LOPAMAR-703199 format. One record per residue (C-alpha): residue number from 1; residue in one letter; x, y negated, z negated. Coordinates in steps of 0.2 Angstrom, whole numbers, plus 5000, padded with zeros to 4 digits. Layout:
BEGIN
  nr rest    x    y    z
 NUM    a    X    Y    Z
...
END
This chain:
BEGIN
  nr rest    x    y    z
   1    x 5221 5092 5429
   2    x 5224 5111 5433
   3    x 5238 5112 5420
   4    x 5241 5102 5405
   5    x 5257 5091 5404
   6    x 5270 5100 5393
   7    x 5277 5087 5381
   8    x 5289 5085 5366
   9    x 5288 5072 5352
  10    x 5302 5063 5343
  11    x 5295 5059 5326
  12    x 5283 5074 5323
  13    x 5276 5068 5307
  14    x 5271 5050 5301
  15    x 5262 5041 5316
  16    x 5267 5056 5327
  17    x 5254 5066 5318
  18    x 5241 5053 5324
  19    x 5248 5053 5342
  20    x 5247 5072 5342
  21    x 5229 5072 5337
  22    x 5225 5060 5350
  23    x 5234 5071 5363
  24    x 5225 5086 5357
  25    x 5208 5078 5359
  26    x 5211 5072 5377
  27    x 5214 5090 5383
  28    x 5228 5085 5395
  29    x 5243 5090 5385
  30    x 5252 5105 5377
  31    x 5265 5102 5364
  32    x 5281 5112 5366
  33    x 5291 5105 5351
  34    x 5299 5090 5344
  35    x 5313 5082 5334
  36    x 5311 5077 5315
  37    x 5323 5076 5301
  38    x 5309 5082 5289
  39    x 5306 5101 5288
  40    x 5289 5098 5280
  41    x 5284 5088 5296
  42    x 5286 5103 5307
  43    x 5277 5115 5294
  44    x 5262 5103 5294
  45    x 5262 5100 5313
  46    x 5262 5119 5316
  47    x 5247 5121 5305
  48    x 5238 5107 5315
  49    x 5243 5113 5332
  50    x 5239 5131 5328
  51    x 5256 5139 5333
  52    x 5274 5138 5331
  53    x 5284 5123 5338
  54    x 5301 5122 5345
  55    x 5313 5113 5333
  56    x 5326 5103 5343
  57    x 5341 5097 5335
  58    x 5342 5080 5344
  59    x 5333 5069 5357
  60    x 5346 5075 5369
  61    x 5342 5093 5367
  62    x 5324 5090 5369
  63    x 5326 5080 5384
  64    x 5337 5093 5392
  65    x 5324 5106 5391
  66    x 5317 5110 5408
  67    x 5300 5115 5400
  68    x 5297 5097 5394
  69    x 5289 5085 5406
  70    x 5286 5070 5395
  71    x 5294 5064 5379
  72    x 5283 5054 5366
  73    x 5293 5042 5355
  74    x 5284 5040 5338
  75    x 5299 5035 5327
  76    x 5302 5018 5319
  77    x 5302 5003 5331
  78    x 5321 5001 5331
  79    x 5324 5018 5338
  80    x 5311 5017 5352
  81    x 5322 5010 5366
  82    x 5338 5020 5363
  83    x 5328 5037 5361
  84    x 5317 5033 5376
  85    x 5332 5029 5387
  86    x 5340 5046 5383
  87    x 5324 5054 5389
  88    x 5322 5043 5404
  89    x 5340 5046 5410
  90    x 5336 5064 5409
  91    x 5322 5061 5421
  92    x 5308 5064 5409
  93    x 5292 5053 5408
  94    x 5292 5043 5392
  95    x 5278 5036 5381
  96    x 5283 5024 5367
  97    x 5273 5018 5353
  98    x 5271 5000 5349
  99    x 5281 4988 5347
 100    x 5293 4992 5360
 101    x 5309 4987 5351
 102    x 5317 4973 5341
 103    x 5329 4968 5356
 104    x 5320 4959 5370
 105    x 5335 4962 5382
 106    x 5335 4981 5378
 107    x 5316 4982 5380
 108    x 5318 4974 5398
 109    x 5332 4986 5402
 110    x 5321 5001 5398
 111    x 5306 4995 5407
 112    x 5317 4990 5423
 113    x 5326 5007 5422
 114    x 5310 5017 5422
 115    x 5302 5006 5436
 116    x 5318 5007 5447
 117    x 5320 5026 5445
 118    x 5302 5031 5446
 119    x 5301 5037 5428
 120    x 5283 5035 5422
 121    x 5283 5025 5406
 122    x 5268 5024 5395
 123    x 5265 5012 5380
 124    x 5255 5015 5364
 125    x 5243 5000 5363
 126    x 5227 5007 5356
 127    x 5217 4993 5349
 128    x 5210 4987 5366
 129    x 5203 5005 5369
 130    x 5192 5005 5354
 131    x 5173 5005 5357
 132    x 5173 4988 5348
 133    x 5185 4979 5360
 134    x 5178 4988 5375
 135    x 5161 4980 5370
 136    x 5168 4963 5367
 137    x 5176 4964 5385
 138    x 5160 4968 5392
 139    x 5151 4954 5384
 140    x 5164 4942 5389
 141    x 5164 4947 5407
 142    x 5145 4947 5407
 143    x 5145 4929 5403
 144    x 5136 4931 5387
 145    x 5144 4915 5380
 146    x 5144 4906 5396
 147    x 5160 4895 5397
 148    x 5172 4900 5383
 149    x 5179 4885 5374
 150    x 5191 4892 5362
 151    x 5197 4907 5353
 152    x 5204 4910 5335
 153    x 5213 4927 5331
 154    x 5220 4933 5315
 155    x 5230 4948 5309
 156    x 5237 4949 5291
 157    x 5240 4959 5275
 158    x 5249 4957 5259
 159    x 5263 4969 5263
 160    x 5276 4955 5261
 161    x 5274 4957 5243
 162    x 5275 4976 5242
 163    x 5287 4983 5255
 164    x 5302 4991 5247
 165    x 5319 4984 5250
 166    x 5324 4999 5261
 167    x 5309 4997 5272
 168    x 5312 4992 5290
 169    x 5299 4979 5289
 170    x 5310 4969 5277
 171    x 5325 4969 5289
 172    x 5325 4954 5301
 173    x 5336 4964 5314
 174    x 5323 4978 5315
 175    x 5307 4967 5313
 176    x 5309 4950 5322
 177    x 5294 4939 5319
 178    x 5289 4950 5304
 179    x 5270 4952 5305
 180    x 5270 4947 5323
 181    x 5281 4961 5328
 182    x 5273 4975 5317
 183    x 5254 4972 5318
 184    x 5252 4955 5327
 185    x 5257 4963 5344
 186    x 5240 4973 5344
 187    x 5231 4957 5343
 188    x 5242 4949 5357
 189    x 5238 4963 5368
 190    x 5220 4962 5364
 191    x 5220 4943 5369
 192    x 5228 4947 5385
 193    x 5216 4961 5388
 194    x 5201 4950 5386
 195    x 5207 4933 5394
 196    x 5223 4936 5404
 197    x 5241 4931 5402
 198    x 5246 4918 5389
 199    x 5259 4906 5383
 200    x 5263 4896 5367
 201    x 5262 4878 5366
 202    x 5267 4875 5348
 203    x 5268 4884 5331
 204    x 5274 4884 5313
 205    x 5282 4898 5303
 206    x 5284 4899 5284
 207    x 5299 4910 5278
 208    x 5299 4905 5260
 209    x 5284 4913 5252
 210    x 5293 4930 5249
 211    x 5311 4933 5246
 212    x 5312 4944 5261
 213    x 5323 4939 5276
 214    x 5308 4943 5287
 215    x 5296 4929 5292
 216    x 5280 4928 5281
 217    x 5267 4918 5290
 218    x 5264 4911 5308
 219    x 5251 4899 5314
 220    x 5252 4897 5333
 221    x 5243 4887 5346
 222    x 5243 4893 5364
 223    x 5232 4897 5379
 224    x 5226 4914 5386
 225    x 5219 4913 5403
 226    x 5217 4894 5401
 227    x 5207 4896 5385
 228    x 5214 4886 5370
 229    x 5219 4899 5357
 230    x 5225 4899 5339
 231    x 5234 4914 5331
 232    x 5237 4917 5313
 233    x 5249 4931 5308
 234    x 5253 4934 5290
 235    x 5262 4946 5278
 236    x 5256 4937 5263
 237    x 5237 4935 5265
 238    x 5223 4947 5261
 239    x 5220 4961 5274
 240    x 5211 4954 5289
 241    x 5211 4958 5308
 242    x 5198 4947 5316
 243    x 5194 4936 5331
 244    x 5181 4922 5334
 245    x 5176 4918 5352
 246    x 5167 4901 5354
 247    x 5157 4898 5370
 248    x 5145 4885 5376
 249    x 5130 4896 5374
 250    x 5135 4906 5358
 251    x 5149 4914 5348
 252    x 5156 4931 5345
 253    x 5163 4935 5327
 254    x 5173 4951 5327
 255    x 5181 4960 5313
 256    x 5191 4976 5312
 257    x 5193 4989 5298
 258    x 5178 4991 5296
 259    x 5172 4986 5313
 260    x 5159 4972 5314
 261    x 5152 4963 5329
 262    x 5141 4948 5327
 263    x 5133 4936 5341
 264    x 5128 4918 5336
 265    x 5116 4911 5349
 266    x 5116 4892 5353
 267    x 5099 4885 5354
 268    x 5099 4866 5356
 269    x 5080 4865 5358
 270    x 5075 4872 5340
 271    x 5092 4868 5331
 272    x 5091 4885 5324
 273    x 5106 4897 5329
 274    x 5103 4915 5324
 275    x 5117 4927 5321
 276    x 5113 4944 5327
 277    x 5123 4959 5321
 278    x 5127 4970 5336
 279    x 5138 4983 5326
 280    x 5126 4997 5328
 281    x 5123 4994 5346
 282    x 5141 4996 5351
 283    x 5142 5011 5363
 284    x 5154 5025 5360
 285    x 5168 5026 5373
 286    x 5183 5037 5377
 287    x 5194 5023 5384
 288    x 5209 5029 5375
 289    x 5207 5046 5381
 290    x 5205 5040 5398
 291    x 5221 5030 5397
 292    x 5231 5045 5390
 293    x 5224 5056 5404
 294    x 5229 5042 5416
 295    x 5247 5044 5409
 296    x 5246 5063 5412
 297    x 5242 5060 5430
 298    x 5256 5047 5431
 299    x 5268 5061 5425
 300    x 5263 5072 5439
 301    x 5262 5058 5452
 302    x 5278 5050 5446
 303    x 5270 5033 5445
 304    x 5268 5020 5432
 305    x 5252 5022 5422
 306    x 5239 5008 5419
 307    x 5245 5006 5401
 308    x 5263 5005 5405
 309    x 5279 4999 5397
 310    x 5278 4983 5407
 311    x 5262 4979 5397
 312    x 5271 4982 5381
 313    x 5285 4971 5387
 314    x 5274 4956 5391
 315    x 5267 4956 5373
 316    x 5285 4958 5367
 317    x 5290 4942 5377
 318    x 5276 4933 5368
 319    x 5283 4938 5351
 320    x 5300 4932 5355
 321    x 5293 4916 5362
 322    x 5284 4912 5346
 323    x 5299 4915 5336
 324    x 5309 4903 5347
 325    x 5297 4889 5347
 326    x 5289 4890 5329
 327    x 5295 4876 5317
 328    x 5300 4881 5300
 329    x 5288 4875 5287
 330    x 5289 4875 5268
 331    x 5273 4875 5259
 332    x 5271 4873 5240
 333    x 5266 4889 5231
END
């Protein structure tokens, strides 16, 4: 691009700091300013950006600035859609972090408005762009496992025991599906990225482990791209983000944070099935930078980017479908 996209950000601090760092690294954007109720967020941001930033009093004021081409939304999830709609109705390209929002109807309205009015709408899925998942995608498409028989995915942590009462994650209206909505949506997007669109066939949910009105633990059975898939998403089990992919000629065992990739090779002749650690062979990539540069190009071309709001909406629909079909289950402590 000859000239970087000039942007404003709603939520300068918090996750907004991570988003600003990623935008600096991809060299396709220039920040003008932002909105944040915390004075210290601007002080820190100006040190990180190396210059003064314009401090807007509201999303409306930011969106009305003719210097702003795109508005990034990095606030709590319940604010994503209403703030993005303000920017979209002002004609600005919008980029929302995940998850899109706690109301499926409102999410659909935002996505459809942007598509109907030619407003570029990017979405903040990042897991699929990591070198780890890019390499898993390559191995799957190369037929390394031959025919994939089934998949098991997990995303969990013990936040359900530790979130404060005022935290949005403990408010059912702001966090439908609990762990599914907050962090499980990354794994759902990854499943779609690897295997194709999915659906749920059955599921159970436990809401009785903590005193929170938010759901505690889900176990779901479904299929992605025709592959039987189990999905575990908990707020009450030890920290784990992982996937196991089983094939007729081997398996892949994937763990995140820290990243680890292992390949178990099926050998019917010897009966010995070695497990090879491929972690150190994962090639570096800049897939997320490519996606952000594609969004920058979409801002100028007034088209939808590859990682669009529609992609975010598809994963949101899976969350609300899981909440609808999962049967409550009470387990002994």
